[in-house]
PAKOL-613600 format. One line per 5 residues: number of its first residue (from 1); their letters; for each residue x, y, z of N, C-alpha, C. Coordinates in steps of 0.2 Angstrom, whole numbers, plus 5000, padded with zeros to 4 digits. Layout:
% PAKOL-613600
NUM> A> X,Y,Z,X,Y,Z,X,Y,Z | ... $
***
This chain:
% PAKOL-613600
1> MPGAK> 5131,5086,5477,5133,5080,5473,5128,5078,5468 | 5130,5077,5462,5125,5075,5456,5122,5069,5457 | 5115,5069,5455,5111,5063,5456,5113,5057,5451 | 5110,5051,5452,5112,5045,5448,5110,5047,5440 | 5105,5050,5439,5103,5051,5432,5108,5056,5429 $
6> ERELR> 5110,5061,5433,5114,5066,5430,5121,5063,5428 | 5123,5059,5433,5130,5055,5431,5129,5051,5425 | 5124,5047,5424,5123,5043,5418,5123,5047,5412 | 5119,5053,5412,5119,5057,5406,5126,5060,5405 | 5130,5062,5410,5137,5064,5409,5141,5059,5405 $
11> RRIGS> 5140,5053,5407,5144,5047,5404,5142,5046,5397 | 5135,5047,5395,5133,5046,5389,5135,5052,5384 | 5135,5058,5387,5138,5064,5383,5145,5063,5381 | 5149,5060,5386,5156,5059,5385,5157,5054,5380 | 5153,5048,5380,5154,5043,5375,5152,5046,5368 $
16> VQSTK> 5147,5050,5367,5144,5052,5361,5150,5057,5358 | 5153,5061,5362,5158,5066,5360,5164,5062,5358 | 5166,5056,5361,5171,5052,5358,5170,5049,5351 | 5163,5047,5350,5161,5044,5344,5161,5050,5339 | 5159,5056,5341,5159,5061,5336,5166,5063,5333 $
21> KITRA> 5171,5063,5338,5178,5064,5335,5180,5059,5330 | 5178,5053,5331,5180,5047,5327,5177,5048,5320 | 5170,5049,5320,5166,5050,5314,5169,5056,5310 | 5170,5062,5313,5173,5068,5310,5180,5066,5307 | 5184,5063,5310,5190,5061,5307,5190,5057,5301 $
26> MELIA> 5185,5052,5301,5184,5047,5296,5181,5051,5290 | 5177,5056,5291,5174,5060,5286,5179,5064,5282 | 5184,5067,5286,5189,5071,5283,5194,5066,5279 | 5195,5060,5281,5200,5056,5278,5196,5054,5271 | 5190,5052,5272,5186,5050,5266,5186,5056,5261 $
31> ATRVV> 5185,5062,5263,5185,5067,5258,5191,5068,5255 | 5197,5067,5258,5204,5067,5255,5204,5061,5250 | 5202,5055,5252,5203,5050,5247,5199,5050,5241 | 5193,5053,5242,5188,5053,5236,5191,5057,5231 | 5194,5063,5233,5198,5067,5228,5203,5064,5224 $
36> KAMQR> 5207,5060,5228,5213,5056,5225,5210,5051,5220 | 5204,5047,5222,5201,5042,5218,5199,5045,5212 | 5196,5051,5212,5193,5054,5206,5199,5056,5201 | 5204,5058,5204,5210,5060,5200,5213,5054,5196 | 5213,5048,5200,5216,5042,5197,5211,5040,5191 $
41> ANEAK> 5204,5040,5192,5200,5038,5187,5200,5043,5181 | 5201,5049,5182,5202,5054,5176,5209,5052,5173 | 5214,5051,5176,5220,5049,5173,5220,5043,5169 | 5216,5038,5171,5215,5032,5167,5211,5032,5161 | 5207,5037,5161,5202,5038,5155,5206,5039,5148 $
46> PYATQ> 5212,5042,5148,5215,5043,5141,5217,5036,5138 | 5219,5031,5142,5221,5025,5140,5215,5021,5137 | 5210,5021,5141,5204,5017,5139,5201,5021,5132 | 5201,5027,5132,5199,5031,5126,5203,5029,5120 | 5210,5029,5121,5214,5027,5115,5213,5020,5113 $
51> VTSVI> 5212,5015,5118,5211,5008,5116,5204,5008,5112 | 5199,5011,5114,5193,5012,5110,5194,5015,5103 | 5198,5020,5103,5199,5024,5097,5202,5019,5092 | 5207,5015,5094,5210,5010,5089,5205,5005,5087 | 5201,5003,5091,5196,4998,5089,5191,5001,5084 $
56> ENLAA> 5190,5007,5085,5185,5011,5080,5189,5011,5073 | 5195,5013,5073,5199,5013,5067,5199,5006,5064 | 5200,5001,5068,5200,4994,5065,5194,4992,5062 | 5188,4994,5065,5181,4993,5063,5180,4996,5056 | 5183,5003,5056,5182,5007,5050,5186,5004,5044 $
61> GGARV> 5191,5000,5046,5196,4997,5041,5193,4991,5039 | 5188,4988,5041,5185,4982,5039,5188,4976,5043 | 5191,4977,5049,5194,4971,5052,5189,4966,5054 | 5190,4960,5053,5185,4955,5055,5190,4950,5059 | 5187,4947,5065,5191,4942,5068,5186,4938,5072 $
66> SHPLL> 5188,4931,5072,5184,4927,5076,5188,4925,5083 | 5187,4928,5088,5190,4928,5094,5186,4924,5099 | 5189,4920,5104,5185,4917,5109,5181,4922,5114 | 5184,4928,5114,5180,4933,5119,5174,4935,5115 | 5173,4934,5109,5167,4936,5105,5162,4931,5105 $
71> REVEN> 5163,4925,5108,5159,4919,5107,5152,4921,5110 | 5147,4921,5106,5140,4922,5108,5136,4915,5109 | 5133,4914,5115,5129,4908,5116,5122,4910,5117 | 5118,4907,5113,5110,4909,5113,5107,4908,5120 | 5108,4902,5123,5106,4900,5129,5111,4898,5134 $
76> PKRVG> 5114,4903,5137,5120,4902,5142,5118,4897,5147 | 5123,4892,5148,5122,4887,5154,5124,4889,5160 | 5129,4894,5160,5132,4896,5166,5134,4904,5165 | 5131,4908,5170,5132,4915,5170,5137,4917,5175 | 5142,4921,5174,5147,4923,5179,5145,4930,5181 $
81> IIAIT> 5145,4932,5187,5144,4938,5190,5150,4941,5194 | 5152,4947,5191,5158,4950,5195,5155,4956,5199 | 5155,4955,5205,5153,4961,5210,5158,4964,5213 | 5158,4971,5213,5164,4975,5216,5161,4979,5222 | 5163,4977,5228,5161,4980,5234,5167,4983,5237 $
86> SDRGL> 5167,4984,5244,5173,4987,5247,5175,4982,5252 | 5181,4983,5255,5184,4978,5260,5182,4981,5267 | 5179,4987,5268,5177,4990,5274,5170,4992,5274 | 5167,4993,5280,5160,4996,5280,5160,5003,5281 | 5155,5005,5285,5154,5012,5287,5154,5016,5280 $
91> AGSYN> 5150,5014,5275,5150,5018,5269,5142,5018,5267 | 5138,5019,5272,5131,5019,5270,5128,5013,5267 | 5124,5014,5261,5121,5009,5258,5125,5006,5252 | 5132,5008,5252,5136,5007,5246,5136,4999,5244 | 5138,4996,5249,5139,4988,5248,5133,4985,5248 $
96> AAVIK> 5128,4987,5252,5121,4983,5251,5118,4984,5244 | 5119,4990,5241,5116,4991,5235,5119,4987,5229 | 5125,4986,5229,5129,4982,5225,5127,4974,5226 | 5127,4972,5232,5126,4965,5234,5118,4964,5231 | 5114,4968,5233,5107,4967,5231,5106,4966,5223 $
101> AAERQ> 5110,4971,5219,5110,4970,5212,5113,4964,5210 | 5118,4962,5213,5121,4955,5211,5117,4949,5212 | 5113,4950,5218,5109,4944,5220,5103,4944,5215 | 5101,4950,5212,5095,4950,5207,5098,4946,5201 | 5104,4948,5199,5106,4945,5193,5107,4937,5194 $
106> LDAAR> 5109,4935,5200,5110,4928,5201,5103,4925,5201 | 5098,4928,5204,5092,4925,5204,5089,4924,5197 | 5090,4930,5193,5087,4930,5186,5091,4924,5182 | 5097,4923,5183,5100,4917,5179,5098,4911,5181 | 5096,4910,5188,5094,4903,5190,5086,4902,5188 $
111> TAGSD> 5083,4908,5187,5076,4908,5185,5076,4905,5177 | 5081,4908,5174,5081,4906,5166,5084,4899,5165 | 5086,4896,5171,5088,4889,5170,5096,4888,5169 | 5099,4894,5171,5107,4894,5170,5110,4893,5177 | 5116,4890,5177,5120,4890,5183,5123,4897,5184 $
116> YALIL> 5126,4898,5190,5130,4904,5191,5137,4903,5194 | 5141,4908,5193,5148,4908,5196,5149,4915,5198 | 5151,4916,5205,5152,4922,5208,5160,4924,5208 | 5161,4929,5205,5168,4932,5206,5168,4938,5210 | 5170,4938,5216,5169,4944,5220,5175,4948,5222 $
121> IGKKA> 5174,4954,5221,5180,4959,5223,5178,4963,5229 | 5181,4962,5235,5179,4966,5241,5177,4961,5246 | 5179,4962,5252,5178,4958,5258,5170,4957,5260 | 5167,4963,5259,5160,4963,5261,5155,4959,5256 | 5157,4958,5250,5153,4954,5246,5154,4946,5247 $
126> NDYFS> 5161,4945,5249,5163,4938,5251,5160,4936,5257 | 5159,4941,5262,5156,4939,5268,5149,4938,5268 | 5146,4942,5264,5138,4941,5263,5137,4934,5259 | 5140,4933,5254,5138,4927,5250,5141,4920,5254 | 5146,4921,5257,5148,4915,5261,5144,4914,5267 $
131> FRNYR> 5141,4919,5270,5137,4918,5276,5130,4914,5273 | 5128,4916,5267,5122,4913,5265,5123,4906,5260 | 5129,4904,5261,5131,4897,5258,5130,4897,5250 | 5132,4903,5247,5132,4903,5240,5139,4900,5238 | 5139,4897,5232,5146,4895,5229,5150,4901,5226 $
136> IDASY> 5156,4901,5229,5160,4907,5226,5166,4904,5222 | 5166,4906,5216,5172,4903,5212,5178,4907,5213 | 5178,4913,5214,5184,4917,5215,5183,4923,5219 | 5187,4925,5224,5186,4931,5228,5193,4934,5229 | 5192,4941,5229,5198,4945,5229,5197,4951,5234 $
141> TGMTD> 5202,4952,5239,5202,4957,5244,5208,4961,5244 | 5208,4967,5247,5214,4971,5247,5215,4975,5241 | 5210,4976,5237,5212,4980,5231,5206,4985,5229 | 5202,4986,5234,5196,4990,5232,5198,4997,5234 | 5202,4998,5239,5203,5005,5241,5207,5009,5236 $
146> TPTYE> 5212,5007,5234,5216,5010,5229,5218,5004,5223 | 5214,5003,5219,5215,4997,5214,5220,5000,5209 | 5224,4995,5207,5229,4996,5202,5228,4992,5195 | 5231,4993,5190,5230,4990,5184,5232,4983,5184 | 5237,4981,5188,5239,4974,5190,5233,4970,5193 $
151> DAREV> 5230,4974,5198,5224,4970,5201,5218,4969,5196 | 5217,4974,5191,5212,4972,5186,5214,4967,5181 | 5221,4967,5180,5223,4961,5175,5223,4955,5178 | 5224,4954,5185,5223,4948,5188,5216,4945,5188 | 5211,4949,5190,5204,4947,5190,5202,4946,5182 $
156> AGKVV> 5204,4950,5178,5202,4949,5171,5205,4943,5168 | 5211,4941,5170,5214,4935,5168,5210,4929,5170 | 5208,4929,5176,5204,4923,5179,5198,4923,5175 | 5194,4928,5174,5188,4928,5170,5189,4926,5163 | 5194,4928,5160,5195,4926,5153,5197,4918,5153 $
161> DMFIG> 5201,4916,5157,5202,4909,5157,5196,4905,5158 | 5191,4907,5162,5185,4903,5164,5181,4904,5157 | 5181,4909,5154,5176,4910,5148,5179,4906,5142 | 5185,4907,5141,5188,4903,5135,5188,4896,5136 | 5189,4894,5143,5188,4887,5144,5181,4884,5144 $
166> GELDR> 5176,4888,5143,5170,4885,5142,5166,4885,5149 | 5169,4887,5154,5166,4887,5161,5160,4892,5162 | 5161,4898,5158,5156,4903,5158,5154,4904,5151 | 5147,4906,5150,5145,4908,5143,5143,4915,5143 | 5142,4918,5149,5141,4925,5149,5143,4928,5156 $
171> VELVY> 5146,4934,5156,5148,4937,5162,5145,4944,5163 | 5142,4945,5169,5139,4952,5170,5144,4956,5175 | 5145,4962,5174,5149,4966,5179,5144,4971,5183 | 5144,4970,5190,5140,4974,5194,5145,4978,5198 | 5144,4985,5198,5148,4990,5202,5144,4996,5202 $
176> TEFVT> 5147,5001,5206,5144,5007,5207,5148,5013,5203 | 5144,5016,5198,5146,5021,5194,5147,5027,5197 | 5152,5031,5197,5153,5037,5200,5151,5043,5195 | 5146,5046,5196,5143,5052,5192,5146,5058,5195 | 5144,5060,5201,5146,5066,5204,5148,5065,5211 $
181> MGTQR> 5150,5070,5215,5151,5069,5222,5145,5067,5226 | 5139,5069,5223,5133,5068,5227,5129,5062,5223 | 5131,5060,5218,5127,5055,5214,5132,5049,5212 | 5130,5043,5214,5133,5037,5212,5127,5032,5211 | 5128,5028,5206,5122,5023,5204,5125,5016,5203 $
186> VTVRR> 5121,5011,5205,5123,5004,5204,5122,5003,5197 | 5127,5000,5193,5127,4998,5186,5128,4991,5185 | 5124,4988,5180,5125,4981,5178,5126,4981,5171 | 5132,4979,5169,5134,4979,5162,5137,4972,5160 | 5135,4971,5153,5138,4964,5150,5146,4965,5150 $
191> YLPLA> 5149,4960,5153,5157,4960,5152,5159,4956,5147 | 5156,4950,5147,5158,4945,5141,5151,4942,5139 | 5151,4940,5133,5156,4941,5127,5157,4948,5126 | 5163,4950,5123,5164,4957,5121,5160,4958,5115 | 5158,4965,5114,5155,4967,5108,5159,4966,5102 $
196> TASEI> 5157,4966,5096,5161,4966,5090,5164,4972,5089 | 5169,4973,5085,5173,4979,5084,5168,4984,5081 | 5163,4982,5077,5159,4987,5074,5154,4990,5080 | 5152,4986,5084,5147,4988,5090,5151,4992,5094 | 5157,4991,5096,5161,4995,5100,5162,5002,5097 $
201> SEEGG> 5163,5002,5090,5164,5008,5087,5157,5012,5087 | 5151,5009,5086,5145,5012,5087,5144,5015,5094 | 5146,5012,5099,5145,5014,5106,5150,5021,5107 | 5155,5021,5103,5159,5027,5104,5164,5027,5110 | 5166,5033,5112,5171,5033,5118,5178,5034,5116 $
206> GAGGA> 5179,5034,5109,5186,5034,5107,5188,5042,5106 | 5194,5043,5104,5196,5050,5103,5195,5052,5096 | 5189,5054,5095,5187,5057,5088,5185,5051,5083 | 5184,5053,5077,5181,5049,5072,5186,5044,5070 | 5184,5038,5067,5188,5033,5065,5192,5035,5058 $
211> LAEFE> 5198,5033,5058,5202,5034,5052,5204,5028,5048 | 5200,5026,5043,5200,5020,5040,5207,5019,5036 | 5210,5025,5034,5216,5025,5030,5222,5023,5034 | 5222,5021,5041,5227,5019,5045,5230,5012,5042 | 5236,5011,5042,5239,5004,5041,5241,5001,5047 $
216> FEPSP> 5239,4994,5048,5240,4991,5054,5245,4985,5052 | 5250,4983,5056,5254,4978,5055,5254,4973,5061 | 5254,4967,5061,5254,4963,5054,5248,4964,5050 | 5242,4964,5053,5236,4965,5049,5230,4968,5054 | 5225,4971,5052,5220,4974,5056,5217,4968,5061 $
221> SGVLE> 5216,4962,5058,5213,4957,5062,5218,4955,5067 | 5224,4955,5066,5229,4952,5071,5230,4957,5076 | 5230,4964,5075,5230,4969,5080,5224,4969,5084 | 5218,4968,5081,5212,4968,5085,5212,4962,5089 | 5214,4956,5087,5214,4950,5091,5218,4951,5098 $
226> SLLPR> 5224,4954,5097,5228,4955,5103,5226,4961,5107 | 5222,4966,5104,5220,4971,5108,5213,4970,5112 | 5209,4965,5110,5203,4964,5114,5204,4962,5121 | 5209,4958,5123,5211,4957,5130,5213,4963,5134 | 5216,4968,5131,5218,4974,5134,5212,4978,5135 $
231> YMESR> 5208,4978,5130,5201,4982,5131,5197,4979,5137 | 5197,4973,5138,5194,4970,5143,5197,4972,5150 | 5203,4972,5150,5207,4974,5156,5205,4982,5158 | 5205,4986,5153,5204,4993,5154,5197,4994,5156 | 5192,4990,5154,5185,4991,5156,5185,4989,5163 $
236> LFSAM> 5188,4984,5165,5187,4982,5172,5191,4987,5177 | 5197,4989,5175,5200,4994,5178,5196,5000,5179 | 5193,5003,5174,5189,5009,5175,5183,5008,5180 | 5180,5002,5179,5175,5000,5184,5177,5000,5191 | 5183,4997,5192,5186,4997,5199,5188,5004,5202 $
241> LEASA> 5190,5008,5197,5192,5015,5200,5186,5019,5201 | 5180,5018,5197,5174,5022,5199,5171,5019,5205 | 5171,5012,5206,5169,5010,5212,5173,5012,5218 | 5179,5013,5218,5183,5016,5223,5181,5023,5225 | 5180,5027,5220,5178,5034,5221,5171,5034,5224 $
246> SEHAN> 5167,5030,5222,5160,5029,5224,5160,5027,5232 | 5164,5022,5233,5165,5020,5240,5167,5026,5245 | 5172,5030,5243,5174,5035,5247,5169,5041,5248 | 5166,5042,5242,5160,5047,5242,5155,5045,5247 | 5153,5039,5247,5147,5036,5251,5150,5036,5258 $
251> RQRAM> 5156,5035,5260,5158,5035,5267,5159,5042,5269 | 5161,5047,5265,5161,5054,5267,5154,5056,5269 | 5149,5054,5265,5142,5056,5267,5139,5053,5273 | 5141,5046,5274,5139,5043,5280,5142,5045,5286 | 5148,5047,5286,5152,5049,5292,5149,5057,5294 $
256> KAATD> 5148,5060,5288,5145,5067,5290,5138,5067,5293 | 5134,5062,5291,5128,5061,5294,5128,5059,5301 | 5133,5054,5302,5134,5052,5309,5137,5057,5314 | 5141,5062,5311,5144,5067,5315,5138,5072,5317 | 5134,5074,5312,5128,5078,5313,5123,5075,5318 $
261> NAEEL> 5122,5068,5318,5118,5065,5322,5121,5065,5329 | 5127,5065,5330,5130,5065,5336,5130,5072,5340 | 5130,5077,5336,5129,5084,5338,5122,5085,5341 | 5117,5082,5337,5110,5083,5339,5109,5079,5346 | 5112,5073,5346,5111,5069,5352,5115,5072,5358 $
266> ITKLS> 5121,5075,5357,5124,5079,5363,5120,5085,5365 | 5117,5088,5361,5112,5094,5363,5106,5092,5366 | 5103,5086,5364,5097,5083,5368,5099,5081,5375 | 5105,5077,5375,5107,5075,5382,5109,5080,5386 | 5112,5085,5384,5114,5091,5388,5108,5094,5391 $
271> REMNQ> 5103,5095,5387,5096,5098,5390,5093,5093,5395 | 5093,5087,5394,5091,5082,5399,5095,5083,5405 | 5101,5083,5405,5106,5084,5410,5104,5090,5414 | 5103,5096,5411,5102,5102,5414,5095,5102,5418 | 5090,5099,5415,5084,5098,5418,5084,5093,5424 $
276> ARQAA> 5088,5088,5423,5089,5084,5429,5092,5087,5435 | 5098,5091,5433,5101,5095,5438,5096,5100,5442 | 5092,5104,5438,5088,5109,5440,5083,5105,5445 | 5080,5100,5442,5075,5096,5446,5078,5094,5453 | 5084,5091,5453,5088,5089,5459,5089,5095,5464 $
281> ITTEI> 5091,5101,5461,5092,5107,5466,5085,5109,5469 | 5080,5109,5464,5073,5111,5467,5071,5107,5472 | 5072,5100,5471,5070,5095,5476,5073,5096,5483 | 5080,5098,5483,5084,5099,5489,5081,5105,5492 | 5080,5110,5489,5078,5116,5492,5071,5116,5495 $
286> MEIVG> 5067,5112,5492,5060,5111,5495,5060,5107,5501 | 5065,5102,5501,5066,5098,5507,5068,5102,5513 | 5073,5106,5511,5076,5110,5517,5071,5115,5519 | 5067,5118,5515,5062,5123,5517,5057,5120,5521 | 5055,5114,5518,5049,5110,5522,5052,5108,5529 $
291> GAEAL> 5058,5106,5529,5060,5103,5536,5061,5109,5541 | 5063,5115,5538,5064,5121,5543,5057,5123,5545 | 5052,5123,5541,5046,5125,5543,5043,5121,5548 | 5044,5114,5547,5041,5109,5552,5045,5110,5559 | 5050,5113,5560,5054,5114,5566,5051,5120,5570 $
296> GSDDQ> 5048,5125,5567,5046,5131,5570,5050,5137,5568 | 5048,5143,5570,5051,5149,5568,5058,5149,5571 | 5059,5148,5578,5065,5149,5581,5070,5143,5578 | 5068,5137,5578,5072,5132,5575,5074,5133,5568 | 5069,5136,5564,5070,5137,5557,5076,5142,5556 $
301> KVVIQ> 5077,5147,5560,5082,5151,5559,5089,5148,5561 | 5089,5143,5566,5095,5140,5567,5097,5135,5562 | 5092,5132,5559,5093,5127,5553,5096,5131,5547 | 5093,5136,5545,5095,5140,5540,5102,5143,5541 | 5103,5146,5547,5110,5148,5548,5115,5142,5548 $
306> SIFEN> 5113,5136,5550,5118,5131,5550,5119,5129,5542 | 5114,5129,5538,5115,5128,5531,5120,5132,5528 | 5119,5139,5529,5124,5144,5527,5131,5143,5529 | 5132,5141,5535,5138,5140,5538,5142,5134,5535 | 5138,5129,5533,5141,5123,5531,5141,5122,5523 $
311> TEGAP> 5139,5128,5520,5139,5128,5513,5145,5132,5510 | 5149,5129,5506,5155,5132,5504,5154,5139,5500 | 5158,5144,5503,5157,5151,5500,5151,5154,5503 | 5148,5152,5509,5142,5155,5512,5145,5161,5516 | 5141,5166,5517,5144,5172,5522,5144,5169,5529 $
316> A> 5149,5172,5533,5150,5170,5540,5144,5173,5544 $
***
């Protein structure tokens, strides 16, 4: 019969093996989803590129417009922070890194004498700031795994209304930028006010050089005015897609590390169990031999013969 320590080690090995199956399955699921997220991000790039290209052409054509989204405030009284995290955990340091960056922006705004407004995308950010009694102006969940353009439009519409209504003077966007499968970095970018058309043109990102000879109806300024909100939506949508791909990539790495750790732990526990079994067998043999020697040579033969007869598979 196995000893108490051996039974405990067997239970622990079984538990770790069950956990390993779960983490391995989650790793494979995340690997599939990150590929799909990368494809969606790449498919959305032509639209953002085309919007930027049109703005470049408008800037080259001398378009000038006074739009509320271009309103610059020298000393902002209230700074909005859009933080994109995930709805689920088990993604390594993905959520913690974004939350820490958002909190730094929040502290910087308060240090400068400005109030703050939190617009949170993802349950993890909402849970963190709610638990610490921060004021949350808007929170969105259920859109981080596979974000859609309608999701980006909903969030962007809320932020635009707050900015145009004078509730916000500046908005910062905090998310995780997807670089490669092995590299993702937390990025903080100004979201509002938008750069002017000429500044967007200087930043590039459009489909080739600007063509000033294009004719725009009803006018370059009118087209630019209606295009700026679409440009905002596309920027937020691109950030949400990159954040989604980054989340799945981080989860894949975290689950792979958990699976590897489970394998190492199973190997370690198996060695401990074998050592415990060997120690128990050795102890039993020593007790039997010691008891037989204490009985004397004649009685020793009787005890040894009895042991063999009562052992399963012993010779007759």
